[in-house]
N, CA, C and O atoms as a Tripos MOL2 file, in Angstrom:
@<TRIPOS>MOLECULE
protein
  296   295    74     0     0
PROTEIN
NO_CHARGES

@<TRIPOS>ATOM
      1 N           5.2270  -10.2440   -4.1410 N.3       1 MET1
      2 CA          5.4010  -11.4850   -3.3150 C.3       1 MET1
      3 C           4.0210  -11.9390   -2.4200 C.2       1 MET1
      4 O           3.5790  -11.1970   -1.5420 O.2       1 MET1
      5 N           3.5710  -12.8850   -2.6600 N.am      2 GLU2
      6 CA          2.3650  -13.2970   -2.0270 C.3       2 GLU2
      7 C           2.5540  -13.4690   -0.5360 C.2       2 GLU2
      8 O           3.5610  -14.0140   -0.0830 O.2       2 GLU2
      9 N           1.5550  -12.9880    0.2400 N.am      3 ARG3
     10 CA          1.6430  -13.0740    1.6040 C.3       3 ARG3
     11 C           0.8730  -14.4850    1.8500 C.2       3 ARG3
     12 O          -0.0160  -14.9660    1.1470 O.2       3 ARG3
     13 N           1.4390  -15.0120    3.0110 N.am      4 LYS4
     14 CA          0.7790  -16.3830    3.7800 C.3       4 LYS4
     15 C          -0.5270  -16.1050    4.0150 C.2       4 LYS4
     16 O          -0.7740  -15.0460    4.5920 O.2       4 LYS4
     17 N          -1.6550  -17.0080    3.6150 N.am      5 LYS5
     18 CA         -2.9090  -16.9630    3.9120 C.3       5 LYS5
     19 C          -3.4540  -17.7600    5.1990 C.2       5 LYS5
     20 O          -2.9620  -18.8240    5.5760 O.2       5 LYS5
     21 N          -4.3940  -17.1940    5.7450 N.am      6 ILE6
     22 CA         -4.7520  -17.9860    6.9130 C.3       6 ILE6
     23 C          -6.3320  -18.6060    6.5470 C.2       6 ILE6
     24 O          -7.0770  -18.2430    5.6370 O.2       6 ILE6
     25 N          -6.5140  -19.4410    7.3630 N.am      7 SER7
     26 CA         -8.1980  -20.1110    7.2010 C.3       7 SER7
     27 C          -8.9460  -19.3350    8.2080 C.2       7 SER7
     28 O          -8.5890  -19.1470    9.3710 O.2       7 SER7
     29 N         -10.1330  -18.8590    7.5840 N.am      8 THR8
     30 CA        -11.1600  -18.3850    8.4700 C.3       8 THR8
     31 C         -12.6850  -18.8030    8.0210 C.2       8 THR8
     32 O         -12.9030  -19.3200    6.9250 O.2       8 THR8
     33 N         -13.4770  -18.5900    8.7560 N.am      9 THR9
     34 CA        -14.7980  -18.8220    8.4530 C.3       9 THR9
     35 C         -15.4530  -17.6720    8.3990 C.2       9 THR9
     36 O         -15.3000  -16.8800    9.3290 O.2       9 THR9
     37 N         -16.2590  -17.3660    7.3760 N.am     10 VAL10
     38 CA        -17.1570  -16.3030    7.0910 C.3      10 VAL10
     39 C         -18.6080  -16.6580    6.8630 C.2      10 VAL10
     40 O         -18.7610  -17.6110    6.0980 O.2      10 VAL10
     41 N         -19.6970  -16.1190    7.3420 N.am     11 TYR11
     42 CA        -20.9610  -16.5450    7.0450 C.3      11 TYR11
     43 C         -21.6220  -15.4710    6.0290 C.2      11 TYR11
     44 O         -21.7510  -14.2930    6.3610 O.2      11 TYR11
     45 N         -22.0110  -15.9370    4.8270 N.am     12 ILE12
     46 CA        -22.5600  -14.8840    3.6360 C.3      12 ILE12
     47 C         -24.1700  -15.4520    3.5480 C.2      12 ILE12
     48 O         -24.6350  -16.4320    4.1300 O.2      12 ILE12
     49 N         -24.6820  -14.7540    2.8650 N.am     13 THR13
     50 CA        -26.0180  -15.0360    2.6190 C.3      13 THR13
     51 C         -26.1880  -16.0670    1.3640 C.2      13 THR13
     52 O         -25.2600  -16.2950    0.5890 O.2      13 THR13
     53 N         -27.2900  -16.5780    1.2680 N.am     14 GLN14
     54 CA        -27.4950  -17.7980    0.2110 C.3      14 GLN14
     55 C         -27.3220  -16.8660   -1.1520 C.2      14 GLN14
     56 O         -26.6540  -17.3540   -2.0640 O.2      14 GLN14
     57 N         -27.8700  -15.6060   -1.3210 N.am     15 ASP15
     58 CA        -27.8210  -14.9250   -2.5210 C.3      15 ASP15
     59 C         -26.4430  -14.5670   -2.7020 C.2      15 ASP15
     60 O         -26.0060  -14.7110   -3.8440 O.2      15 ASP15
     61 N         -25.5640  -14.0730   -1.7010 N.am     16 GLN16
     62 CA        -24.1290  -13.9170   -2.0210 C.3      16 GLN16
     63 C         -23.5620  -14.8640   -2.5450 C.2      16 GLN16
     64 O         -22.9200  -14.6430   -3.5720 O.2      16 GLN16
     65 N         -23.6210  -16.1150   -2.0390 N.am     17 ASN17
     66 CA        -23.0030  -17.4240   -2.4080 C.3      17 ASN17
     67 C         -23.5230  -17.6750   -3.8150 C.2      17 ASN17
     68 O         -22.6550  -17.6790   -4.6880 O.2      17 ASN17
     69 N         -24.5200  -17.8410   -4.1170 N.am     18 ASN18
     70 CA        -24.9160  -18.1780   -5.6420 C.3      18 ASN18
     71 C         -24.4130  -17.1030   -6.5110 C.2      18 ASN18
     72 O         -24.2580  -17.4170   -7.6920 O.2      18 ASN18
     73 N         -24.1110  -15.8320   -6.1470 N.am     19 LEU19
     74 CA        -23.7870  -14.8670   -7.1720 C.3      19 LEU19
     75 C         -22.3670  -14.9060   -7.2840 C.2      19 LEU19
     76 O         -21.8420  -14.3570   -8.2520 O.2      19 LEU19
     77 N         -21.4710  -15.6540   -6.1670 N.am     20 LEU20
     78 CA        -20.0250  -15.7040   -6.2230 C.3      20 LEU20
     79 C         -19.9390  -17.0160   -6.8730 C.2      20 LEU20
     80 O         -18.9020  -17.1230   -7.5290 O.2      20 LEU20
     81 N         -20.5810  -17.8870   -6.8960 N.am     21 LYS21
     82 CA        -20.5120  -19.3670   -7.7980 C.3      21 LYS21
     83 C         -20.7240  -18.9730   -9.1090 C.2      21 LYS21
     84 O         -19.9920  -19.4930   -9.9510 O.2      21 LYS21
     85 N         -21.6600  -18.0770   -9.5230 N.am     22 LEU22
     86 CA        -21.7720  -17.6050  -10.9340 C.3      22 LEU22
     87 C         -20.6320  -17.0030  -11.3200 C.2      22 LEU22
     88 O         -20.0500  -17.2900  -12.3660 O.2      22 LEU22
     89 N         -20.2630  -16.1690  -10.5310 N.am     23 LEU23
     90 CA        -19.0680  -15.2150  -10.9920 C.3      23 LEU23
     91 C         -17.8660  -16.2270  -11.2490 C.2      23 LEU23
     92 O         -17.1400  -16.1790  -12.2410 O.2      23 LEU23
     93 N         -17.7650  -17.1210  -10.2440 N.am     24 ASN24
     94 CA        -16.5440  -17.9820  -10.4010 C.3      24 ASN24
     95 C         -16.5990  -18.9700  -11.6550 C.2      24 ASN24
     96 O         -15.6020  -19.2770  -12.3080 O.2      24 ASN24
     97 N         -18.0360  -19.4760  -11.9330 N.am     25 GLN25
     98 CA        -18.0560  -20.1630  -13.2830 C.3      25 GLN25
     99 C         -17.7680  -19.4040  -14.5800 C.2      25 GLN25
    100 O         -17.2900  -19.9650  -15.5660 O.2      25 GLN25
    101 N         -18.0790  -18.1050  -14.5370 N.am     26 LYS26
    102 CA        -17.6520  -17.4110  -15.7280 C.3      26 LYS26
    103 C         -16.4230  -17.0370  -15.8070 C.2      26 LYS26
    104 O         -15.8650  -17.0880  -16.9030 O.2      26 LYS26
    105 N         -15.7540  -16.5930  -14.6980 N.am     27 THR27
    106 CA        -14.4560  -16.0220  -14.8260 C.3      27 THR27
    107 C         -13.3740  -17.1340  -14.4680 C.2      27 THR27
    108 O         -12.2190  -17.0170  -14.8770 O.2      27 THR27
    109 N         -13.7500  -18.1370  -13.7490 N.am     28 LYS28
    110 CA        -12.6750  -19.0050  -13.2680 C.3      28 LYS28
    111 C         -11.7950  -18.4160  -12.1110 C.2      28 LYS28
    112 O         -10.8110  -19.0540  -11.7370 O.2      28 LYS28
    113 N         -12.0810  -17.3660  -11.6060 N.am     29 VAL29
    114 CA        -11.3520  -16.6750  -10.5180 C.3      29 VAL29
    115 C         -12.1130  -17.3150   -9.0940 C.2      29 VAL29
    116 O         -13.3280  -17.3790   -8.9070 O.2      29 VAL29
    117 N         -11.1980  -17.6930   -8.3090 N.am     30 PRO30
    118 CA        -11.5830  -18.4630   -7.0610 C.3      30 PRO30
    119 C         -12.5410  -17.3700   -6.2650 C.2      30 PRO30
    120 O         -12.4450  -16.1440   -6.3160 O.2      30 PRO30
    121 N         -13.3540  -18.0460   -5.6250 N.am     31 ILE31
    122 CA        -14.4540  -17.3620   -4.9470 C.3      31 ILE31
    123 C         -13.5700  -16.6320   -3.6920 C.2      31 ILE31
    124 O         -13.9040  -15.4990   -3.3440 O.2      31 ILE31
    125 N         -12.5840  -17.2220   -3.1110 N.am     32 ALA32
    126 CA        -11.8250  -16.7870   -2.0360 C.3      32 ALA32
    127 C         -11.0780  -15.4410   -2.5100 C.2      32 ALA32
    128 O         -10.9660  -14.5370   -1.6820 O.2      32 ALA32
    129 N         -10.6110  -15.2870   -3.6900 N.am     33 GLU33
    130 CA        -10.0730  -14.1610   -4.2420 C.3      33 GLU33
    131 C         -11.0520  -13.0710   -4.1720 C.2      33 GLU33
    132 O         -10.8030  -11.9900   -3.6380 O.2      33 GLU33
    133 N         -12.1880  -13.3780   -4.7300 N.am     34 TYR34
    134 CA        -13.2020  -11.9870   -4.5400 C.3      34 TYR34
    135 C         -13.4180  -11.6600   -3.3500 C.2      34 TYR34
    136 O         -13.5870  -10.4540   -3.1700 O.2      34 TYR34
    137 N         -13.4910  -12.5780   -2.1260 N.am     35 ILE35
    138 CA        -13.6910  -12.3930   -0.7700 C.3      35 ILE35
    139 C         -12.5480  -11.5360   -0.3470 C.2      35 ILE35
    140 O         -12.8090  -10.5300    0.3130 O.2      35 ILE35
    141 N         -11.3120  -11.8130   -0.6470 N.am     36 ARG36
    142 CA        -10.0830  -11.1910   -0.3020 C.3      36 ARG36
    143 C         -10.1890   -9.8460   -0.8830 C.2      36 ARG36
    144 O          -9.9120   -8.9240   -0.1160 O.2      36 ARG36
    145 N         -10.5470   -9.5360   -2.1340 N.am     37 GLU37
    146 CA        -10.6810   -8.3600   -2.8920 C.3      37 GLU37
    147 C         -11.7990   -7.4500   -2.2010 C.2      37 GLU37
    148 O         -11.6020   -6.2370   -2.1270 O.2      37 GLU37
    149 N         -12.8790   -7.9760   -1.7320 N.am     38 GLY38
    150 CA        -13.7750   -7.2990   -0.9410 C.3      38 GLY38
    151 C         -13.2700   -6.5740    0.3750 C.2      38 GLY38
    152 O         -13.4520   -5.3950    0.6780 O.2      38 GLY38
    153 N         -12.5670   -7.5920    1.1140 N.am     39 ILE39
    154 CA        -11.8670   -7.2620    2.4340 C.3      39 ILE39
    155 C         -11.1780   -6.0300    2.1070 C.2      39 ILE39
    156 O         -11.4310   -4.9880    2.7110 O.2      39 ILE39
    157 N         -10.3430   -6.0980    1.2050 N.am     40 ASP40
    158 CA         -9.3840   -5.0400    0.9210 C.3      40 ASP40
    159 C         -10.0070   -3.6890    0.5730 C.2      40 ASP40
    160 O          -9.5030   -2.5870    0.7920 O.2      40 ASP40
    161 N         -11.3550   -3.9880   -0.0890 N.am     41 LEU41
    162 CA        -12.0890   -2.7980   -0.3320 C.3      41 LEU41
    163 C         -12.5590   -1.8910    0.7790 C.2      41 LEU41
    164 O         -12.6480   -0.6640    0.7770 O.2      41 LEU41
    165 N         -12.8580   -2.8180    1.7890 N.am     42 VAL42
    166 CA        -13.7430   -2.2480    3.0660 C.3      42 VAL42
    167 C         -12.3690   -1.7050    3.8500 C.2      42 VAL42
    168 O         -12.4210   -0.6190    4.4270 O.2      42 VAL42
    169 N         -11.2430   -2.4260    3.8520 N.am     43 LEU43
    170 CA        -10.2360   -1.9480    4.7970 C.3      43 LEU43
    171 C          -9.7920   -0.3110    4.1120 C.2      43 LEU43
    172 O          -9.6860    0.6980    4.8090 O.2      43 LEU43
    173 N          -9.6080   -0.3520    2.8190 N.am     44 GLU44
    174 CA         -9.2190    0.8680    2.0810 C.3      44 GLU44
    175 C         -10.3090    2.0460    2.3170 C.2      44 GLU44
    176 O          -9.9600    3.2100    2.5100 O.2      44 GLU44
    177 N         -11.5230    1.6720    2.2860 N.am     45 LYS45
    178 CA        -12.7230    2.7970    2.4510 C.3      45 LYS45
    179 C         -12.7190    3.1880    4.0760 C.2      45 LYS45
    180 O         -13.1490    4.2930    4.4100 O.2      45 LYS45
    181 N         -12.2770    2.3540    4.9630 N.am     46 HIS46
    182 CA        -12.3190    2.6850    6.4530 C.3      46 HIS46
    183 C         -11.0500    2.9630    6.9990 C.2      46 HIS46
    184 O         -10.9230    2.9140    8.2230 O.2      46 HIS46
    185 N          -9.9160    3.2990    6.1490 N.am     47 LYS47
    186 CA         -8.6850    2.9780    6.5820 C.3      47 LYS47
    187 C          -8.2990    4.2170    7.7200 C.2      47 LYS47
    188 O          -7.4250    4.0900    8.5780 O.2      47 LYS47
    189 N          -9.0560    5.3020    7.5500 N.am     48 GLN48
    190 CA         -9.0160    6.4750    8.6040 C.3      48 GLN48
    191 C          -9.3080    6.1200    9.9340 C.2      48 GLN48
    192 O          -8.9730    6.8480   10.8690 O.2      48 GLN48
    193 N         -10.0180    4.8590   10.1190 N.am     49 ASN49
    194 CA        -10.4610    4.3770   11.6970 C.3      49 ASN49
    195 C          -9.4500    3.5500   12.1070 C.2      49 ASN49
    196 O          -9.5230    3.2360   13.2940 O.2      49 ASN49
    197 N          -8.2860    2.9830   11.3250 N.am     50 LEU50
    198 CA         -7.3070    2.0990   11.4640 C.3      50 LEU50
    199 C          -6.1350    2.8730   12.1110 C.2      50 LEU50
    200 O          -5.8610    4.0410   11.8350 O.2      50 LEU50
    201 N          -5.4680    2.0930   13.0080 N.am     51 PRO51
    202 CA         -4.1820    2.9770   13.6520 C.3      51 PRO51
    203 C          -3.2700    3.1380   12.6010 C.2      51 PRO51
    204 O          -3.2450    2.3210   11.6800 O.2      51 PRO51
    205 N          -2.4090    4.2460   12.6440 N.am     52 GLY52
    206 CA         -1.0980    4.3800   11.5670 C.3      52 GLY52
    207 C          -0.9900    5.8610   11.6460 C.2      52 GLY52
    208 O          -1.6330    6.6220   12.3690 O.2      52 GLY52
    209 N          -0.0410    6.1430   10.7540 N.am     53 GLN53
    210 CA          0.2490    7.6670   10.5850 C.3      53 GLN53
    211 C          -0.8340    8.3270   10.0750 C.2      53 GLN53
    212 O          -1.5940    7.8280    9.2440 O.2      53 GLN53
    213 N          -0.9570    9.5930   10.6040 N.am     54 LEU54
    214 CA         -1.9140   10.6640   10.1380 C.3      54 LEU54
    215 C          -1.6410   11.1760    8.7410 C.2      54 LEU54
    216 O          -0.4710   11.4340    8.4550 O.2      54 LEU54
    217 N          -2.5560   11.3440    7.8730 N.am     55 SER55
    218 CA         -2.1900   12.2480    6.6180 C.3      55 SER55
    219 C          -1.8760   13.5440    6.8970 C.2      55 SER55
    220 O          -2.2160   14.1250    7.9280 O.2      55 SER55
    221 N          -1.1360   14.0900    5.8670 N.am     56 LEU56
    222 CA         -0.7260   15.4100    5.9820 C.3      56 LEU56
    223 C          -1.9120   16.5280    5.6350 C.2      56 LEU56
    224 O          -2.0350   17.6870    6.0300 O.2      56 LEU56
    225 N          -2.6630   15.7990    4.8230 N.am     57 LEU57
    226 CA         -3.9680   16.4330    4.5800 C.3      57 LEU57
    227 C          -5.0390   16.1900    5.4900 C.2      57 LEU57
    228 O          -5.6110   15.1000    5.4900 O.2      57 LEU57
    229 N          -5.4080   17.2610    6.3900 N.am     58 GLN58
    230 CA         -6.2570   17.0030    7.5890 C.3      58 GLN58
    231 C          -7.5790   17.5380    7.1130 C.2      58 GLN58
    232 O          -8.5190   16.9250    7.6180 O.2      58 GLN58
    233 N          -7.8930   18.4020    6.3730 N.am     59 ASP59
    234 CA         -9.1970   19.0610    6.5260 C.3      59 ASP59
    235 C          -9.7140   18.0000    5.1880 C.2      59 ASP59
    236 O          -9.0750   17.2910    4.4110 O.2      59 ASP59
    237 N         -11.2760   18.3030    5.3640 N.am     60 ASP60
    238 CA        -12.1570   17.3170    4.6030 C.3      60 ASP60
    239 C         -12.0120   17.5740    2.9920 C.2      60 ASP60
    240 O         -12.0470   16.6720    2.1550 O.2      60 ASP60
    241 N         -11.8460   18.9360    2.7160 N.am     61 GLU61
    242 CA        -11.8070   19.1600    1.3540 C.3      61 GLU61
    243 C         -10.5650   18.7750    0.5610 C.2      61 GLU61
    244 O         -10.6310   18.3620   -0.5970 O.2      61 GLU61
    245 N          -9.4390   18.9280    1.2340 N.am     62 ASN62
    246 CA         -8.3630   18.2010    0.6150 C.3      62 ASN62
    247 C          -8.3940   16.9020    0.6300 C.2      62 ASN62
    248 O          -7.9150   16.3280   -0.3480 O.2      62 ASN62
    249 N          -8.8840   16.2120    1.5810 N.am     63 ARG63
    250 CA         -9.0920   14.6480    1.4830 C.3      63 ARG63
    251 C         -10.0010   14.1440    0.3160 C.2      63 ARG63
    252 O          -9.8250   13.1250   -0.3530 O.2      63 ARG63
    253 N         -10.9480   15.0040    0.2100 N.am     64 LYS64
    254 CA        -12.0810   14.5870   -0.9640 C.3      64 LYS64
    255 C         -11.2630   14.9450   -2.3980 C.2      64 LYS64
    256 O         -11.3730   14.2150   -3.3840 O.2      64 LYS64
    257 N         -10.6260   15.8760   -2.3900 N.am     65 ASP65
    258 CA         -9.7200   16.1540   -3.5690 C.3      65 ASP65
    259 C          -8.8860   15.0360   -3.9460 C.2      65 ASP65
    260 O          -8.8890   14.4860   -5.0470 O.2      65 ASP65
    261 N          -8.1510   14.7330   -2.9190 N.am     66 LEU66
    262 CA         -7.0240   13.5210   -3.1180 C.3      66 LEU66
    263 C          -7.8210   12.3360   -3.6190 C.2      66 LEU66
    264 O          -7.4170   11.6970   -4.5910 O.2      66 LEU66
    265 N          -8.9090   12.0330   -3.0050 N.am     67 ARG67
    266 CA         -9.6780   10.8100   -3.3830 C.3      67 ARG67
    267 C         -10.0760   10.6470   -4.8770 C.2      67 ARG67
    268 O          -9.8810    9.6290   -5.5400 O.2      67 ARG67
    269 N         -10.7690   12.0030   -5.3920 N.am     68 GLN68
    270 CA        -10.9870   12.2730   -6.5870 C.3      68 GLN68
    271 C         -10.0150   12.0570   -7.4920 C.2      68 GLN68
    272 O         -10.2930   11.4410   -8.5210 O.2      68 GLN68
    273 N          -8.6940   12.5380   -7.2530 N.am     69 ARG69
    274 CA         -7.4940   12.5710   -8.1830 C.3      69 ARG69
    275 C          -6.9030   10.8870   -8.4720 C.2      69 ARG69
    276 O          -6.3800   10.4040   -9.4770 O.2      69 ARG69
    277 N          -7.2550   10.2410   -7.0700 N.am     70 GLU70
    278 CA         -6.7570    8.8680   -7.1510 C.3      70 GLU70
    279 C          -7.8510    7.8280   -7.9710 C.2      70 GLU70
    280 O          -7.6020    6.7950   -8.5920 O.2      70 GLU70
    281 N          -9.0640    8.4640   -7.7420 N.am     71 PHE71
    282 CA        -10.0460    7.7200   -8.5460 C.3      71 PHE71
    283 C          -9.9830    7.7320  -10.0080 C.2      71 PHE71
    284 O         -10.4180    6.8320  -10.7260 O.2      71 PHE71
    285 N          -9.3630    8.9020  -10.4400 N.am     72 LEU72
    286 CA         -9.3010    9.3550  -11.8240 C.3      72 LEU72
    287 C          -8.0360    8.7750  -12.3980 C.2      72 LEU72
    288 O          -7.9080    8.5750  -13.6050 O.2      72 LEU72
    289 N          -7.1240    8.5160  -11.5270 N.am     73 ASP73
    290 CA         -5.8240    7.9400  -11.8030 C.3      73 ASP73
    291 C          -5.7270    6.4600  -12.2410 C.2      73 ASP73
    292 O          -4.8560    5.9280  -12.9290 O.2      73 ASP73
    293 N          -6.9330    5.8760  -11.6240 N.am     74 ASN74
    294 CA         -7.3880    4.1320  -11.6160 C.3      74 ASN74
    295 C          -8.2430    4.2310  -12.8030 C.2      74 ASN74
    296 O          -8.8240    3.2340  -13.2310 O.2      74 ASN74
@<TRIPOS>BOND
     1     1     2 1
     2     2     3 1
     3     3     4 2
     4     3     5 am
     5     5     6 1
     6     6     7 1
     7     7     8 2
     8     7     9 am
     9     9    10 1
    10    10    11 1
    11    11    12 2
    12    11    13 am
    13    13    14 1
    14    14    15 1
    15    15    16 2
    16    15    17 am
    17    17    18 1
    18    18    19 1
    19    19    20 2
    20    19    21 am
    21    21    22 1
    22    22    23 1
    23    23    24 2
    24    23    25 am
    25    25    26 1
    26    26    27 1
    27    27    28 2
    28    27    29 am
    29    29    30 1
    30    30    31 1
    31    31    32 2
    32    31    33 am
    33    33    34 1
    34    34    35 1
    35    35    36 2
    36    35    37 am
    37    37    38 1
    38    38    39 1
    39    39    40 2
    40    39    41 am
    41    41    42 1
    42    42    43 1
    43    43    44 2
    44    43    45 am
    45    45    46 1
    46    46    47 1
    47    47    48 2
    48    47    49 am
    49    49    50 1
    50    50    51 1
    51    51    52 2
    52    51    53 am
    53    53    54 1
    54    54    55 1
    55    55    56 2
    56    55    57 am
    57    57    58 1
    58    58    59 1
    59    59    60 2
    60    59    61 am
    61    61    62 1
    62    62    63 1
    63    63    64 2
    64    63    65 am
    65    65    66 1
    66    66    67 1
    67    67    68 2
    68    67    69 am
    69    69    70 1
    70    70    71 1
    71    71    72 2
    72    71    73 am
    73    73    74 1
    74    74    75 1
    75    75    76 2
    76    75    77 am
    77    77    78 1
    78    78    79 1
    79    79    80 2
    80    79    81 am
    81    81    82 1
    82    82    83 1
    83    83    84 2
    84    83    85 am
    85    85    86 1
    86    86    87 1
    87    87    88 2
    88    87    89 am
    89    89    90 1
    90    90    91 1
    91    91    92 2
    92    91    93 am
    93    93    94 1
    94    94    95 1
    95    95    96 2
    96    95    97 am
    97    97    98 1
    98    98    99 1
    99    99   100 2
   100    99   101 am
   101   101   102 1
   102   102   103 1
   103   103   104 2
   104   103   105 am
   105   105   106 1
   106   106   107 1
   107   107   108 2
   108   107   109 am
   109   109   110 1
   110   110   111 1
   111   111   112 2
   112   111   113 am
   113   113   114 1
   114   114   115 1
   115   115   116 2
   116   115   117 am
   117   117   118 1
   118   118   119 1
   119   119   120 2
   120   119   121 am
   121   121   122 1
   122   122   123 1
   123   123   124 2
   124   123   125 am
   125   125   126 1
   126   126   127 1
   127   127   128 2
   128   127   129 am
   129   129   130 1
   130   130   131 1
   131   131   132 2
   132   131   133 am
   133   133   134 1
   134   134   135 1
   135   135   136 2
   136   135   137 am
   137   137   138 1
   138   138   139 1
   139   139   140 2
   140   139   141 am
   141   141   142 1
   142   142   143 1
   143   143   144 2
   144   143   145 am
   145   145   146 1
   146   146   147 1
   147   147   148 2
   148   147   149 am
   149   149   150 1
   150   150   151 1
   151   151   152 2
   152   151   153 am
   153   153   154 1
   154   154   155 1
   155   155   156 2
   156   155   157 am
   157   157   158 1
   158   158   159 1
   159   159   160 2
   160   159   161 am
   161   161   162 1
   162   162   163 1
   163   163   164 2
   164   163   165 am
   165   165   166 1
   166   166   167 1
   167   167   168 2
   168   167   169 am
   169   169   170 1
   170   170   171 1
   171   171   172 2
   172   171   173 am
   173   173   174 1
   174   174   175 1
   175   175   176 2
   176   175   177 am
   177   177   178 1
   178   178   179 1
   179   179   180 2
   180   179   181 am
   181   181   182 1
   182   182   183 1
   183   183   184 2
   184   183   185 am
   185   185   186 1
   186   186   187 1
   187   187   188 2
   188   187   189 am
   189   189   190 1
   190   190   191 1
   191   191   192 2
   192   191   193 am
   193   193   194 1
   194   194   195 1
   195   195   196 2
   196   195   197 am
   197   197   198 1
   198   198   199 1
   199   199   200 2
   200   199   201 am
   201   201   202 1
   202   202   203 1
   203   203   204 2
   204   203   205 am
   205   205   206 1
   206   206   207 1
   207   207   208 2
   208   207   209 am
   209   209   210 1
   210   210   211 1
   211   211   212 2
   212   211   213 am
   213   213   214 1
   214   214   215 1
   215   215   216 2
   216   215   217 am
   217   217   218 1
   218   218   219 1
   219   219   220 2
   220   219   221 am
   221   221   222 1
   222   222   223 1
   223   223   224 2
   224   223   225 am
   225   225   226 1
   226   226   227 1
   227   227   228 2
   228   227   229 am
   229   229   230 1
   230   230   231 1
   231   231   232 2
   232   231   233 am
   233   233   234 1
   234   234   235 1
   235   235   236 2
   236   235   237 am
   237   237   238 1
   238   238   239 1
   239   239   240 2
   240   239   241 am
   241   241   242 1
   242   242   243 1
   243   243   244 2
   244   243   245 am
   245   245   246 1
   246   246   247 1
   247   247   248 2
   248   247   249 am
   249   249   250 1
   250   250   251 1
   251   251   252 2
   252   251   253 am
   253   253   254 1
   254   254   255 1
   255   255   256 2
   256   255   257 am
   257   257   258 1
   258   258   259 1
   259   259   260 2
   260   259   261 am
   261   261   262 1
   262   262   263 1
   263   263   264 2
   264   263   265 am
   265   265   266 1
   266   266   267 1
   267   267   268 2
   268   267   269 am
   269   269   270 1
   270   270   271 1
   271   271   272 2
   272   271   273 am
   273   273   274 1
   274   274   275 1
   275   275   276 2
   276   275   277 am
   277   277   278 1
   278   278   279 1
   279   279   280 2
   280   279   281 am
   281   281   282 1
   282   282   283 1
   283   283   284 2
   284   283   285 am
   285   285   286 1
   286   286   287 1
   287   287   288 2
   288   287   289 am
   289   289   290 1
   290   290   291 1
   291   291   292 2
   292   291   293 am
   293   293   294 1
   294   294   295 1
   295   295   296 2
@<TRIPOS>SUBSTRUCTURE
     1 MET1         2 RESIDUE 1 A MET
     2 GLU2         6 RESIDUE 1 A GLU
     3 ARG3        10 RESIDUE 1 A ARG
     4 LYS4        14 RESIDUE 1 A LYS
     5 LYS5        18 RESIDUE 1 A LYS
     6 ILE6        22 RESIDUE 1 A ILE
     7 SER7        26 RESIDUE 1 A SER
     8 THR8        30 RESIDUE 1 A THR
     9 THR9        34 RESIDUE 1 A THR
    10 VAL10       38 RESIDUE 1 A VAL
    11 TYR11       42 RESIDUE 1 A TYR
    12 ILE12       46 RESIDUE 1 A ILE
    13 THR13       50 RESIDUE 1 A THR
    14 GLN14       54 RESIDUE 1 A GLN
    15 ASP15       58 RESIDUE 1 A ASP
    16 GLN16       62 RESIDUE 1 A GLN
    17 ASN17       66 RESIDUE 1 A ASN
    18 ASN18       70 RESIDUE 1 A ASN
    19 LEU19       74 RESIDUE 1 A LEU
    20 LEU20       78 RESIDUE 1 A LEU
    21 LYS21       82 RESIDUE 1 A LYS
    22 LEU22       86 RESIDUE 1 A LEU
    23 LEU23       90 RESIDUE 1 A LEU
    24 ASN24       94 RESIDUE 1 A ASN
    25 GLN25       98 RESIDUE 1 A GLN
    26 LYS26      102 RESIDUE 1 A LYS
    27 THR27      106 RESIDUE 1 A THR
    28 LYS28      110 RESIDUE 1 A LYS
    29 VAL29      114 RESIDUE 1 A VAL
    30 PRO30      118 RESIDUE 1 A PRO
    31 ILE31      122 RESIDUE 1 A ILE
    32 ALA32      126 RESIDUE 1 A ALA
    33 GLU33      130 RESIDUE 1 A GLU
    34 TYR34      134 RESIDUE 1 A TYR
    35 ILE35      138 RESIDUE 1 A ILE
    36 ARG36      142 RESIDUE 1 A ARG
    37 GLU37      146 RESIDUE 1 A GLU
    38 GLY38      150 RESIDUE 1 A GLY
    39 ILE39      154 RESIDUE 1 A ILE
    40 ASP40      158 RESIDUE 1 A ASP
    41 LEU41      162 RESIDUE 1 A LEU
    42 VAL42      166 RESIDUE 1 A VAL
    43 LEU43      170 RESIDUE 1 A LEU
    44 GLU44      174 RESIDUE 1 A GLU
    45 LYS45      178 RESIDUE 1 A LYS
    46 HIS46      182 RESIDUE 1 A HIS
    47 LYS47      186 RESIDUE 1 A LYS
    48 GLN48      190 RESIDUE 1 A GLN
    49 ASN49      194 RESIDUE 1 A ASN
    50 LEU50      198 RESIDUE 1 A LEU
    51 PRO51      202 RESIDUE 1 A PRO
    52 GLY52      206 RESIDUE 1 A GLY
    53 GLN53      210 RESIDUE 1 A GLN
    54 LEU54      214 RESIDUE 1 A LEU
    55 SER55      218 RESIDUE 1 A SER
    56 LEU56      222 RESIDUE 1 A LEU
    57 LEU57      226 RESIDUE 1 A LEU
    58 GLN58      230 RESIDUE 1 A GLN
    59 ASP59      234 RESIDUE 1 A ASP
    60 ASP60      238 RESIDUE 1 A ASP
    61 GLU61      242 RESIDUE 1 A GLU
    62 ASN62      246 RESIDUE 1 A ASN
    63 ARG63      250 RESIDUE 1 A ARG
    64 LYS64      254 RESIDUE 1 A LYS
    65 ASP65      258 RESIDUE 1 A ASP
    66 LEU66      262 RESIDUE 1 A LEU
    67 ARG67      266 RESIDUE 1 A ARG
    68 GLN68      270 RESIDUE 1 A GLN
    69 ARG69      274 RESIDUE 1 A ARG
    70 GLU70      278 RESIDUE 1 A GLU
    71 PHE71      282 RESIDUE 1 A PHE
    72 LEU72      286 RESIDUE 1 A LEU
    73 ASP73      290 RESIDUE 1 A ASP
    74 ASN74      294 RESIDUE 1 A ASN
């Protein structure tokens, strides 16, 4: 189910804008979709800094092993 989207303003560099336009022309995927995907990647990367439940795997080695397994599964 698709979540409701909100409108917001972000400032990107001219190079980022040009590359996103090229990507859009080639793939026909809306630029906004690429921006949302990028935001999701950043949120996933930094999820340990977000409030929520703590993982059962607390030591760095176990987390590293889990990330490697998740990467290989995708």
